[in-house]
BATOR-338900 format. One line per 2 residues: for each residue x, y, z negated of C-alpha. Coordinates in steps of 0.25 Angstrom, whole numbers, plus 5000, padded with zeros to 4 digits. Layout:
% BATOR-338900
X/Y/Z ~ ...
//
This chain:
% BATOR-338900
4794/4912/4751 ~ 4788/4911/4737
4774/4907/4735 ~ 4764/4901/4744
4762/4907/4758 ~ 4756/4905/4772
4759/4911/4786 ~ 4748/4920/4792
4751/4926/4805 ~ 4766/4925/4803
4766/4932/4790 ~ 4768/4926/4776
4756/4927/4766 ~ 4759/4923/4752
4747/4915/4747 ~ 4751/4913/4733
4759/4924/4728 ~ 4772/4922/4721
4784/4931/4722 ~ 4786/4939/4735
4795/4933/4746 ~ 4809/4938/4747
4811/4942/4761 ~ 4823/4947/4768
4826/4956/4780 ~ 4838/4952/4789
4845/4958/4801 ~ 4850/4949/4812
4860/4952/4823 ~ 4856/4947/4837
4866/4937/4843 ~ 4866/4928/4856
4862/4916/4847 ~ 4848/4913/4840
4847/4916/4825 ~ 4839/4912/4814
4836/4923/4804 ~ 4833/4917/4790
4832/4924/4776 ~ 4844/4923/4767
4843/4914/4754 ~ 4834/4920/4744
4824/4926/4754 ~ 4811/4920/4757
4811/4926/4771 ~ 4813/4937/4781
4805/4950/4781 ~ 4813/4956/4793
4824/4953/4803 ~ 4830/4964/4810
4838/4960/4823 ~ 4848/4970/4828
4848/4975/4842 ~ 4856/4967/4852
4869/4974/4858 ~ 4881/4969/4865
4887/4963/4853 ~ 4878/4951/4854
4887/4945/4865 ~ 4902/4948/4866
4901/4946/4882 ~ 4892/4959/4883
4903/4968/4887 ~ 4904/4978/4898
4914/4969/4906 ~ 4903/4958/4907
4892/4967/4912 ~ 4890/4972/4926
4893/4987/4927 ~ 4883/4997/4923
4874/4986/4917 ~ 4871/4987/4902
4869/4976/4893 ~ 4866/4978/4878
4873/4992/4878 ~ 4885/4987/4886
4887/4993/4900 ~ 4894/4984/4910
4906/4987/4918 ~ 4908/4974/4926
4910/4975/4941 ~ 4918/4963/4944
4914/4952/4954 ~ 4905/4940/4951
4913/4927/4953 ~ 4902/4919/4959
4909/4913/4972 ~ 4923/4911/4978
4921/4917/4991 ~ 4911/4922/5002
4909/4908/5006 ~ 4901/4906/4994
4892/4918/4997 ~ 4890/4913/5011
4884/4901/5006 ~ 4875/4910/4997
4870/4918/5009 ~ 4868/4905/5017
4860/4898/5006 ~ 4852/4910/5001
4843/4921/5007 ~ 4853/4930/5014
4848/4943/5007 ~ 4855/4956/5006
4855/4955/4991 ~ 4862/4942/4992
4872/4948/5001 ~ 4875/4960/4992
4876/4950/4980 ~ 4887/4943/4988
4894/4956/4991 ~ 4895/4960/4977
4899/4946/4971 ~ 4908/4940/4982
4923/4939/4978 ~ 4930/4951/4984
4941/4942/4991 ~ 4934/4934/5002
4940/4923/5011 ~ 4928/4918/5019
4916/4925/5025 ~ 4911/4917/5037
4896/4919/5039 ~ 4894/4924/5024
4883/4933/5028 ~ 4879/4928/5042
4864/4931/5045 ~ 4861/4939/5033
4851/4948/5039 ~ 4846/4953/5026
4859/4960/5023 ~ 4857/4975/5026
4864/4988/5026 ~ 4878/4990/5022
4888/4979/5017 ~ 4900/4983/5008
4910/4972/5010 ~ 4922/4981/5005
4924/4974/4992 ~ 4929/4962/4999
4943/4958/5002 ~ 4943/4950/5015
4958/4948/5018 ~ 4957/4933/5015
4944/4931/5023 ~ 4946/4920/5034
4932/4920/5040 ~ 4922/4931/5043
4914/4924/5054 ~ 4899/4929/5054
4900/4935/5040 ~ 4890/4946/5043
4884/4940/5056 ~ 4869/4943/5058
4868/4953/5046 ~ 4859/4962/5054
4856/4971/5042 ~ 4870/4975/5039
4873/4990/5043 ~ 4887/4992/5038
4899/4984/5032 ~ 4910/4989/5024
4923/4981/5022 ~ 4935/4983/5013
4943/4995/5017 ~ 4956/4989/5013
4962/4983/5026 ~ 4969/4973/5017
4956/4967/5013 ~ 4950/4965/5027
4950/4952/5035 ~ 4965/4949/5037
4964/4933/5039 ~ 4954/4931/5050
4959/4924/5062 ~ 4949/4928/5072
4945/4914/5075 ~ 4931/4909/5079
4930/4900/5067 ~ 4926/4910/5057
4940/4916/5055 ~ 4937/4929/5062
4927/4940/5064 ~ 4917/4933/5073
4903/4936/5071 ~ 4906/4944/5058
4896/4954/5060 ~ 4889/4948/5072
4874/4953/5074 ~ 4875/4963/5063
4866/4972/5071 ~ 4864/4983/5061
4879/4984/5057 ~ 4884/4998/5060
4897/5000/5052 ~ 4908/4991/5048
4918/4997/5039 ~ 4932/4992/5036
4931/4981/5046 ~ 4942/4972/5040
4949/4965/5052 ~ 4964/4967/5051
4967/4952/5052 ~ 4980/4946/5050
4979/4935/5061 ~ 4970/4934/5073
4970/4922/5082 ~ 4966/4921/5097
4951/4921/5095 ~ 4952/4935/5090
4949/4942/5103 ~ 4936/4934/5104
4931/4932/5090 ~ 4940/4938/5079
4936/4953/5082 ~ 4925/4961/5087
4922/4957/5101 ~ 4910/4958/5110
4907/4942/5110 ~ 4896/4936/5102
4906/4931/5091 ~ 4911/4945/5089
4910/4950/5074 ~ 4902/4962/5078
4894/4956/5089 ~ 4880/4962/5090
4883/4973/5080 ~ 4875/4983/5089
4875/4993/5078 ~ 4889/4994/5075
4894/5009/5074 ~ 4906/5009/5066
4918/5000/5062 ~ 4930/5004/5053
4942/4996/5048 ~ 4949/4996/5035
4959/5008/5036 ~ 4971/5004/5043
4966/4991/5049 ~ 4972/4985/5062
4962/4975/5067 ~ 4968/4961/5069
4982/4966/5066 ~ 4988/4953/5069
4984/4947/5082 ~ 4993/4936/5088
4984/4932/5100 ~ 4977/4944/5106
4983/4957/5111 ~ 4969/4964/5112
4958/4963/5102 ~ 4945/4970/5103
4942/4974/5088 ~ 4928/4980/5089
4917/4980/5099 ~ 4908/4992/5096
4893/4994/5100 ~ 4888/5006/5107
4886/5013/5093 ~ 4900/5015/5090
4904/5030/5091 ~ 4918/5037/5093
4917/5042/5079 ~ 4916/5028/5073
4927/5023/5082 ~ 4936/5034/5077
4933/5031/5063 ~ 4936/5016/5065
4949/5020/5071 ~ 4953/5028/5059
4952/5015/5051 ~ 4961/5007/5060
4976/5005/5058 ~ 4986/5008/5069
4986/4995/5078 ~ 5001/4992/5079
4999/4977/5083 ~ 5002/4980/5098
4989/4973/5101 ~ 4977/4980/5107
4965/4982/5097 ~ 4952/4986/5105
4939/4992/5100 ~ 4928/4989/5111
4917/4999/5113 ~ 4904/4998/5120
4904/5002/5134 ~ 4894/5014/5131
4903/5019/5120 ~ 4917/5018/5126
4916/5029/5136 ~ 4911/5039/5125
4923/5037/5117 ~ 4933/5048/5119
4947/5046/5124 ~ 4953/5052/5111
4946/5041/5103 ~ 4951/5030/5112
4965/5036/5112 ~ 4965/5036/5096
4962/5021/5096 ~ 4973/5019/5106
4983/5027/5097 ~ 4980/5018/5085
4982/5005/5093 ~ 4967/5002/5097
4959/5004/5109 ~ 4944/5007/5112
4939/4999/5124 ~ 4926/4997/5131
//
């Protein structure tokens, strides 16, 4: 600036007048990097700097496919609905649930972000009493799972669980052993559980322990032991529970509480496939329920290769 001057309250005051300073107006485009705005050669300073509004052009990564669906960032609305690759399997999430507070929100986060193809589920949510209401497990493919022992055991707040309706994505590789390979304790102590939809138990192999632990019995290791509120169970359409069984001729598939109704039994029967294994598949009813089931309904089960027993 020409002449003598001093700074007063951030303003320039010319003390000894000379020629007027030559000032420049400039426009700056925002970027992701810091910028130094200076006058061009021949100017004494800047009188005004105009910075344009920030839009999506500031960063090439701000595109719809990188933004969560229905979330808007700088005028771009997201479309991304994919999975977040934050783990390899449910085993990692089991450690999360063990090492952090077992909250319902943590559980919902896991349901949303776990990989759809699971291989291991033993004890994943055991004792998570803060999980409440309905649980939607339908996005998961369970066909490669080799262990489900105690996965929901002690989850006293769960009222309903829905699995994948595709019979090919149910449990098909469980062995029915007592070492975590079967269904033992799977829902044990879920005292608020009323409904299980698409129970995925068309297994490819069942061993000699199946009659005691692998399916739903009355013993203390049974998958539905102490599920006193259970009213309804359905299977994936066409499911034949434990279709391949080399050691047992008779298997009790489910043991129901007093709350089961004839209507819900018929609904369940409608989801079952025809049992052509030549091996008996029983559904055990509570002693107070069995006498109230009509002979017509009992015959309908027999016609499809199953039997209701007391």
